N, CA and C atoms as a LAMMPS dump frame, in Angstrom:
ITEM: TIMESTEP
0
ITEM: NUMBER OF ATOMS
447
ITEM: BOX BOUNDS ff ff ff
-5.0000000000000000e+02 5.0000000000000000e+02
-5.0000000000000000e+02 5.0000000000000000e+02
-5.0000000000000000e+02 5.0000000000000000e+02
ITEM: ATOMS id mol type element x y z
1 1 1 N -185.763 98.487 380.791
2 1 2 C -185.582 97.279 380.494
3 1 3 C -186.394 96.303 379.553
4 2 1 N -185.697 95.779 378.606
5 2 2 C -185.913 94.888 377.851
6 2 3 C -186.094 93.546 378.935
7 3 1 N -187.134 92.273 378.198
8 3 2 C -187.267 91.091 378.678
9 3 3 C -185.816 90.393 378.542
10 4 1 N -185.032 90.466 377.45
11 4 2 C -183.8 89.914 377.112
12 4 3 C -183.11 90.439 378.157
13 5 1 N -182.907 91.855 378.358
14 5 2 C -182.178 92.227 379.585
15 5 3 C -182.381 91.529 381.048
16 6 1 N -183.342 91.525 381.215
17 6 2 C -183.653 91.548 382.787
18 6 3 C -183.473 89.748 382.699
19 7 1 N -183.848 88.893 381.733
20 7 2 C -183.446 87.405 381.789
21 7 3 C -181.949 87.336 381.976
22 8 1 N -180.934 88.167 381.154
23 8 2 C -179.812 88.27 381.304
24 8 3 C -179.033 88.652 382.498
25 9 1 N -179.924 89.676 383.113
26 9 2 C -179.482 89.955 384.574
27 9 3 C -179.643 88.723 385.63
28 10 1 N -180.928 88.058 385.518
29 10 2 C -181.501 86.95 386.563
30 10 3 C -180.187 85.771 386.43
31 11 1 N -180.117 85.674 384.685
32 11 2 C -178.81 84.347 385.093
33 11 3 C -177.973 84.44 385.576
34 12 1 N -177.034 85.992 385.411
35 12 2 C -176.132 86.264 386.151
36 12 3 C -175.997 86.398 387.648
37 13 1 N -177.295 87.04 388.025
38 13 2 C -177.353 86.983 389.486
39 13 3 C -177.466 85.592 390.192
40 14 1 N -177.879 84.578 389.558
41 14 2 C -177.998 83.333 389.607
42 14 3 C -176.656 82.906 390.229
43 15 1 N -175.236 82.693 388.875
44 15 2 C -174.14 82.537 388.276
45 15 3 C -173.547 83.428 389.725
46 16 1 N -173.434 85.143 390.047
47 16 2 C -172.945 85.335 390.8
48 16 3 C -173.021 84.976 392.593
49 17 1 N -174.424 84.323 392.9
50 17 2 C -175.235 83.299 394.165
51 17 3 C -174.49 82.564 394.117
52 18 1 N -174.049 81.944 393.023
53 18 2 C -173.422 80.721 392.991
54 18 3 C -172.179 80.506 393.664
55 19 1 N -171.056 81.651 393.172
56 19 2 C -169.853 81.989 393.114
57 19 3 C -169.467 81.855 395.196
58 20 1 N -169.853 82.298 395.769
59 20 2 C -169.64 81.726 396.937
60 20 3 C -170.238 80.737 397.61
61 21 1 N -170.811 80.257 396.981
62 21 2 C -171.474 78.737 397.725
63 21 3 C -170.54 77.923 396.853
64 22 1 N -169.987 78.148 395.694
65 22 2 C -168.868 76.96 394.939
66 22 3 C -168.016 77.39 396.072
67 23 1 N -167.771 78.475 396.258
68 23 2 C -166.331 78.582 397.577
69 23 3 C -166.432 78.05 398.803
70 24 1 N -167.778 77.888 399.478
71 24 2 C -167.948 77.652 400.585
72 24 3 C -168.032 76.102 400.59
73 25 1 N -168.678 75.438 399.717
74 25 2 C -168.489 73.977 399.152
75 25 3 C -167.351 73.343 399.022
76 26 1 N -166.303 73.967 398.173
77 26 2 C -164.956 73.153 397.808
78 26 3 C -164.335 73.345 398.593
79 27 1 N -164.31 74.62 399.758
80 27 2 C -163.183 75.134 400.96
81 27 3 C -163.705 73.819 401.57
82 28 1 N -165.053 73.393 401.971
83 28 2 C -165.456 72.602 403.148
84 28 3 C -164.844 71.184 402.868
85 29 1 N -165.071 70.856 401.348
86 29 2 C -164.59 69.475 400.891
87 29 3 C -163.123 69.398 401.055
88 30 1 N -162.157 70.414 400.456
89 30 2 C -160.815 70.615 400.414
90 30 3 C -160.426 70.205 401.802
91 31 1 N -160.878 70.817 403.24
92 31 2 C -160.854 70.656 404.325
93 31 3 C -161.115 69.403 404.668
94 32 1 N -162.084 68.638 404.476
95 32 2 C -162.665 67.371 405.107
96 32 3 C -161.97 66.192 404.217
97 33 1 N -161.12 66.354 403.262
98 33 2 C -159.997 65.583 402.8
99 33 3 C -158.911 65.54 402.457
100 34 1 N -158.396 66.79 403.417
101 34 2 C -157.349 67.449 403.44
102 34 3 C -155.975 67.891 402.446
103 35 1 N -156.935 68.113 401.019
104 35 2 C -156.168 68.626 399.721
105 35 3 C -156.821 69.31 398.702
106 36 1 N -156.814 70.818 398.825
107 36 2 C -157.601 72.03 398.28
108 36 3 C -157.457 71.469 396.987
109 37 1 N -156.409 71.02 396.743
110 37 2 C -155.799 70.492 394.982
111 37 3 C -156.301 69.257 394.622
112 38 1 N -157.035 68.549 395.525
113 38 2 C -158.339 67.165 395.11
114 38 3 C -159.341 67.636 395.548
115 39 1 N -159.796 68.504 395.719
116 39 2 C -161.383 69.116 395.763
117 39 3 C -161.503 69.565 394.737
118 40 1 N -160.312 70.561 394.048
119 40 2 C -160.649 71.333 393.089
120 40 3 C -160.606 70.069 391.732
121 41 1 N -160.13 69.255 391.841
122 41 2 C -160.027 68.514 391.091
123 41 3 C -161.437 67.72 390.703
124 42 1 N -161.8 67.369 391.748
125 42 2 C -163.209 66.574 391.973
126 42 3 C -163.956 67.746 391.305
127 43 1 N -164.311 69.226 391.705
128 43 2 C -164.975 69.839 391.174
129 43 3 C -165.001 70.175 389.583
130 44 1 N -163.583 69.861 388.889
131 44 2 C -163.498 70.104 387.475
132 44 3 C -164.018 69.179 386.702
133 45 1 N -164.077 67.766 387.533
134 45 2 C -164.273 66.421 386.75
135 45 3 C -166.034 66.529 386.839
136 46 1 N -166.404 67.44 388.131
137 46 2 C -168.252 67.497 387.906
138 46 3 C -168.475 68.056 386.833
139 47 1 N -167.295 69.585 386.8
140 47 2 C -167.964 70.573 385.968
141 47 3 C -167.725 69.923 384.272
142 48 1 N -166.877 69.242 384.076
143 48 2 C -166.357 68.931 382.845
144 48 3 C -167.389 67.738 382.791
145 49 1 N -167.912 66.941 383.555
146 49 2 C -169.259 65.679 382.893
147 49 3 C -170.531 66.775 382.728
148 50 1 N -170.621 68.314 383.723
149 50 2 C -171.506 68.983 383.25
150 50 3 C -171.764 69.702 382.104
151 51 1 N -170.572 70.335 381.837
152 51 2 C -170.588 71.275 380.363
153 51 3 C -170.789 69.913 378.94
154 52 1 N -169.865 68.827 379.322
155 52 2 C -170.014 67.376 378.322
156 52 3 C -171.576 67.486 378.003
157 53 1 N -172.51 67.301 378.745
158 53 2 C -173.605 66.959 378.886
159 53 3 C -174.716 67.874 378.223
160 54 1 N -174.167 69.622 378.562
161 54 2 C -174.809 70.302 378.565
162 54 3 C -174.516 70.699 376.756
163 55 1 N -173.212 70.25 376.925
164 55 2 C -172.791 70.07 374.934
165 55 3 C -173.441 69.52 373.946
166 56 1 N -173.679 68.087 374.56
167 56 2 C -174.719 67.127 373.823
168 56 3 C -176.138 67.34 373.919
169 57 1 N -176.378 67.952 374.634
170 57 2 C -177.762 68.009 374.898
171 57 3 C -178.35 69.174 373.966
172 58 1 N -177.386 70.312 374.151
173 58 2 C -178.042 71.775 373.047
174 58 3 C -177.014 71.213 371.702
175 59 1 N -176.846 70.399 371.114
176 59 2 C -176.028 69.901 370.274
177 59 3 C -175.2 71.011 369.835
178 60 1 N -174.382 71.143 370.591
179 60 2 C -172.707 72.105 370.61
180 60 3 C -171.863 71.01 369.753
181 61 1 N -171.647 70.211 369.964
182 61 2 C -170.67 69.28 369.176
183 61 3 C -169.882 69.665 368.383
184 62 1 N -170.572 70.389 366.94
185 62 2 C -169.662 70.671 365.942
186 62 3 C -168.805 71.762 366.292
187 63 1 N -168.725 72.359 367.522
188 63 2 C -167.844 73.456 367.885
189 63 3 C -166.656 73.002 367.952
190 64 1 N -166.249 71.493 368.852
191 64 2 C -165.302 71.016 369.092
192 64 3 C -164.205 70.477 367.85
193 65 1 N -164.737 70.792 366.436
194 65 2 C -163.805 70.65 365.721
195 65 3 C -162.908 72.098 365.183
196 66 1 N -163.76 73.02 365.644
197 66 2 C -163.24 74.422 365.461
198 66 3 C -162.222 75.118 366.555
199 67 1 N -161.697 74.03 367.17
200 67 2 C -161.281 74.737 368.251
201 67 3 C -159.432 74.367 367.404
202 68 1 N -159.069 73.465 367.302
203 68 2 C -157.365 73.219 367.004
204 68 3 C -157.53 74.991 366.09
205 69 1 N -158.191 75.286 365.665
206 69 2 C -157.552 76.666 364.934
207 69 3 C -157.914 78.126 365.606
208 70 1 N -158.125 77.762 366.725
209 70 2 C -158.265 79.169 367.701
210 70 3 C -156.8 79.713 367.766
211 71 1 N -157.13 80.871 368.503
212 71 2 C -155.694 81.174 368.852
213 71 3 C -155.401 80.519 370.048
214 72 1 N -154.166 80.313 370.442
215 72 2 C -153.516 79.364 371.615
216 72 3 C -154.474 80.112 372.751
217 73 1 N -154.252 81.502 372.872
218 73 2 C -154.11 82.373 373.771
219 73 3 C -155.679 82.046 374.8
220 74 1 N -156.387 81.952 373.943
221 74 2 C -157.743 81.867 374.243
222 74 3 C -157.997 80.595 375.268
223 75 1 N -157.242 80.01 375.273
224 75 2 C -157.137 78.865 376.385
225 75 3 C -157.177 78.529 376.988
226 76 1 N -156.355 80.15 377.412
227 76 2 C -155.839 80.6 379.038
228 76 3 C -157.009 80.203 379.745
229 77 1 N -157.869 80.908 379.599
230 77 2 C -159.178 80.545 380.213
231 77 3 C -159.346 79.652 381.332
232 78 1 N -159.099 78.545 380.746
233 78 2 C -159.477 77.266 381.783
234 78 3 C -158.29 77.348 382.806
235 79 1 N -156.943 78.22 382.533
236 79 2 C -155.962 78.097 383.615
237 79 3 C -156.845 78.948 384.52
238 80 1 N -156.888 79.869 384.09
239 80 2 C -157.622 81.029 385.244
240 80 3 C -158.896 81.05 385.732
241 81 1 N -159.62 80.028 385.203
242 81 2 C -160.861 79.431 386.211
243 81 3 C -160.248 78.152 387.189
244 82 1 N -159.205 77.77 386.741
245 82 2 C -158.212 76.423 387.401
246 82 3 C -157.566 77.829 389.12
247 83 1 N -157.052 78.749 388.506
248 83 2 C -156.43 79.228 389.463
249 83 3 C -157.699 80.139 390.524
250 84 1 N -158.967 80.466 390.308
251 84 2 C -159.758 80.722 391.135
252 84 3 C -160.083 79.84 391.882
253 85 1 N -160.64 78.819 391.32
254 85 2 C -161.374 77.56 391.957
255 85 3 C -159.632 76.982 393.301
256 86 1 N -158.25 76.721 392.564
257 86 2 C -157.569 76.623 393.619
258 86 3 C -157.542 77.538 394.886
259 87 1 N -157.577 78.605 394.461
260 87 2 C -156.698 79.512 395.57
261 87 3 C -158.106 80.124 396.649
262 88 1 N -159.623 79.892 395.835
263 88 2 C -160.347 79.842 396.924
264 88 3 C -160.579 78.737 397.791
265 89 1 N -160.828 77.772 397.277
266 89 2 C -160.685 76.622 397.917
267 89 3 C -159.512 76.116 399.129
268 90 1 N -158.512 77.055 398.864
269 90 2 C -157.22 77.164 399.856
270 90 3 C -157.441 78.127 400.982
271 91 1 N -157.876 79.398 399.79
272 91 2 C -157.847 80.499 401.042
273 91 3 C -159.526 80.48 402.077
274 92 1 N -160.088 80.36 401.093
275 92 2 C -161.296 80.92 401.933
276 92 3 C -161.79 80.355 403.302
277 93 1 N -161.334 78.759 403.71
278 93 2 C -161.348 78.334 405.119
279 93 3 C -160.291 79.337 406.227
280 94 1 N -159.125 79.951 405.243
281 94 2 C -158.125 80.762 406.167
282 94 3 C -158.639 82.316 406.774
283 95 1 N -159.145 82.754 405.545
284 95 2 C -159.419 84.372 405.023
285 95 3 C -160.975 84.68 405.331
286 96 1 N -161.89 83.753 405.742
287 96 2 C -163.557 83.737 405.512
288 96 3 C -163.886 83.655 403.7
289 97 1 N -164.928 82.965 403.944
290 97 2 C -165.777 82.761 402.197
291 97 3 C -165.862 84.504 402.309
292 98 1 N -166.433 84.734 402.9
293 98 2 C -167.034 86.206 402.744
294 98 3 C -166.24 87.582 401.972
295 99 1 N -164.64 87.124 403.231
296 99 2 C -163.685 88.199 402.415
297 99 3 C -163.137 87.862 401.352
298 100 1 N -162.781 86.603 400.928
299 100 2 C -162.21 85.777 399.623
300 100 3 C -163.297 86.555 398.476
301 101 1 N -163.956 86.319 399.236
302 101 2 C -165.406 86.448 397.905
303 101 3 C -165.379 87.829 397.616
304 102 1 N -165.621 88.693 398.619
305 102 2 C -165.397 90.274 398.559
306 102 3 C -164.312 90.718 397.634
307 103 1 N -163.354 90.196 397.638
308 103 2 C -161.851 90.744 396.954
309 103 3 C -161.618 90.294 395.947
310 104 1 N -162.352 88.812 395.627
311 104 2 C -162.438 88.709 394.089
312 104 3 C -163.631 89.436 393.234
313 105 1 N -164.351 89.822 394.039
314 105 2 C -165.47 90.544 393.443
315 105 3 C -164.856 91.81 392.953
316 106 1 N -163.96 92.355 394.007
317 106 2 C -163.035 93.881 393.559
318 106 3 C -162.149 94.03 392.693
319 107 1 N -161.471 92.613 392.622
320 107 2 C -160.79 92.424 391.511
321 107 3 C -161.464 92.305 390.087
322 108 1 N -162.687 91.531 390.141
323 108 2 C -163.432 91.353 388.9
324 108 3 C -163.943 92.937 388.391
325 109 1 N -164.792 93.729 389.783
326 109 2 C -165.299 94.991 389.182
327 109 3 C -164.02 95.651 388.426
328 110 1 N -162.465 95.872 388.824
329 110 2 C -161.441 96.727 388.37
330 110 3 C -160.863 95.838 387.107
331 111 1 N -160.904 94.61 387.027
332 111 2 C -160.603 93.762 385.595
333 111 3 C -161.989 94.112 384.379
334 112 1 N -162.925 93.747 385.028
335 112 2 C -163.887 94.849 383.716
336 112 3 C -164.165 95.668 383.638
337 113 1 N -164.165 96.559 384.94
338 113 2 C -163.658 98.094 383.824
339 113 3 C -162.763 98.274 382.807
340 114 1 N -161.364 97.778 383.188
341 114 2 C -160.448 98.007 382.022
342 114 3 C -160.756 97.305 380.349
343 115 1 N -160.971 95.738 380.717
344 115 2 C -161.764 95.327 379.705
345 115 3 C -162.51 96.145 378.888
346 116 1 N -163.641 96.577 379.615
347 116 2 C -164.533 97.3 378.895
348 116 3 C -163.656 98.896 378.397
349 117 1 N -163.461 99.427 379.145
350 117 2 C -162.434 100.85 378.765
351 117 3 C -161.896 100.774 377.199
352 118 1 N -161.085 99.696 377.306
353 118 2 C -160.316 99.474 375.892
354 118 3 C -160.862 98.882 375.221
355 119 1 N -161.975 98.379 375.499
356 119 2 C -162.343 96.846 374.909
357 119 3 C -161.721 95.867 374.421
358 120 1 N -160.962 95.861 375.534
359 120 2 C -159.595 93.976 375.36
360 120 3 C -160.613 92.99 375.15
361 121 1 N -159.972 92.332 374.299
362 121 2 C -160.306 90.966 373.917
363 121 3 C -161.906 90.967 373.054
364 122 1 N -161.589 91.642 372.573
365 122 2 C -163.252 91.797 371.063
366 122 3 C -164.631 92.67 372.334
367 123 1 N -164.03 93.019 373.731
368 123 2 C -165.438 93.099 374.333
369 123 3 C -165.702 94.529 373.727
370 124 1 N -166.977 94.959 373.853
371 124 2 C -167.544 96.259 373.3
372 124 3 C -167.106 97.271 374.281
373 125 1 N -166.405 98.456 373.59
374 125 2 C -165.452 99.169 374.443
375 125 3 C -166.962 100.497 374.892
376 126 1 N -166.59 100.531 376.084
377 126 2 C -167.326 101.519 377.305
378 126 3 C -166.339 101.725 378.091
379 127 1 N -166.448 103.618 377.862
380 127 2 C -165.635 104.259 378.683
381 127 3 C -165.679 104.012 380.042
382 128 1 N -165.101 104.138 380.847
383 128 2 C -165.449 104.569 382.702
384 128 3 C -165.699 105.773 382.702
385 129 1 N -167.017 105.95 382.982
386 129 2 C -167.659 107.268 383.265
387 129 3 C -167.331 107.603 384.834
388 130 1 N -167.366 108.595 385.233
389 130 2 C -166.6 109.14 386.729
390 130 3 C -167.875 108.24 387.631
391 131 1 N -169.371 107.867 387.14
392 131 2 C -169.802 107.393 388.208
393 131 3 C -169.695 106.132 388.289
394 132 1 N -169.299 105.299 386.882
395 132 2 C -169.027 104.143 387.121
396 132 3 C -167.303 104.011 388.305
397 133 1 N -166.849 104.502 387.757
398 133 2 C -165.162 105.1 388.417
399 133 3 C -165.532 105.206 390.231
400 134 1 N -166.704 105.861 390.323
401 134 2 C -166.863 106.083 391.776
402 134 3 C -167.269 104.811 392.014
403 135 1 N -168.004 104.316 392.066
404 135 2 C -168.791 103.169 392.058
405 135 3 C -168.168 102.119 392.602
406 136 1 N -167.172 101.854 391.607
407 136 2 C -165.944 100.915 391.834
408 136 3 C -164.619 101.388 393.4
409 137 1 N -164.821 102.626 393.338
410 137 2 C -164.096 103.404 394.694
411 137 3 C -164.482 103.243 395.711
412 138 1 N -166.319 103.175 395.699
413 138 2 C -167.195 102.642 397.26
414 138 3 C -166.64 101.575 397.532
415 139 1 N -166.884 100.433 396.574
416 139 2 C -166.669 99.236 396.423
417 139 3 C -165.221 98.951 397.384
418 140 1 N -164.538 99.266 396.742
419 140 2 C -163.309 99.471 397.267
420 140 3 C -163.234 99.82 398.912
421 141 1 N -163.857 100.614 399.388
422 141 2 C -163.697 101.488 400.832
423 141 3 C -164.662 100.463 401.394
424 142 1 N -165.504 100.096 400.972
425 142 2 C -166.653 99.184 401.407
426 142 3 C -166.047 97.512 401.696
427 143 1 N -164.798 97.133 400.831
428 143 2 C -164.263 96.203 401.43
429 143 3 C -163.164 96.52 402.672
430 144 1 N -162.754 97.383 402.313
431 144 2 C -161.858 97.656 403.321
432 144 3 C -162.69 97.967 404.818
433 145 1 N -164.416 98.615 404.87
434 145 2 C -164.294 98.373 405.968
435 145 3 C -164.954 96.45 406.598
436 146 1 N -165.411 95.853 405.491
437 146 2 C -165.659 94.706 405.809
438 146 3 C -164.435 94.113 406.082
439 147 1 N -162.909 93.993 405.69
440 147 2 C -161.637 93.634 406.256
441 147 3 C -161.392 93.869 407.407
442 148 1 N -161.583 95.206 408.164
443 148 2 C -161.211 95.644 409.309
444 148 3 C -162.167 95.149 410.403
445 149 1 N -163.753 94.913 409.936
446 149 2 C -164.539 94.211 411.139
447 149 3 C -164.044 93.058 411.589
């Protein structure tokens, strides 16, 4: 494993650790203020400020001028993020953070495998090998066991 690969893996591990923390914090905020939508809105305001500051500090502002020329469907990613945050904020207190995140994770694995397999949206095409398919199946079985406990 190269140093770059390890660095990427550690960054993504940290991002993965953050997803259930995000779910728990935003679910609690939504419960305390009585509005999952308001909690999600606050999250996006803070996220926007963080992203804007990062863009300014790293000198990424020149990319803003290129946005109008991009295909509109690429902006749907924002809708998907909003759907995730709204759904996890509303469902996690009712379903459990662990249950909600485990089901999200399974959805991510299925979607990622299809995107890779078919090289969708410009992704590097990586056919689903039997071992990978078996891993996803084991994950689905594990999820069923978790949900039944």
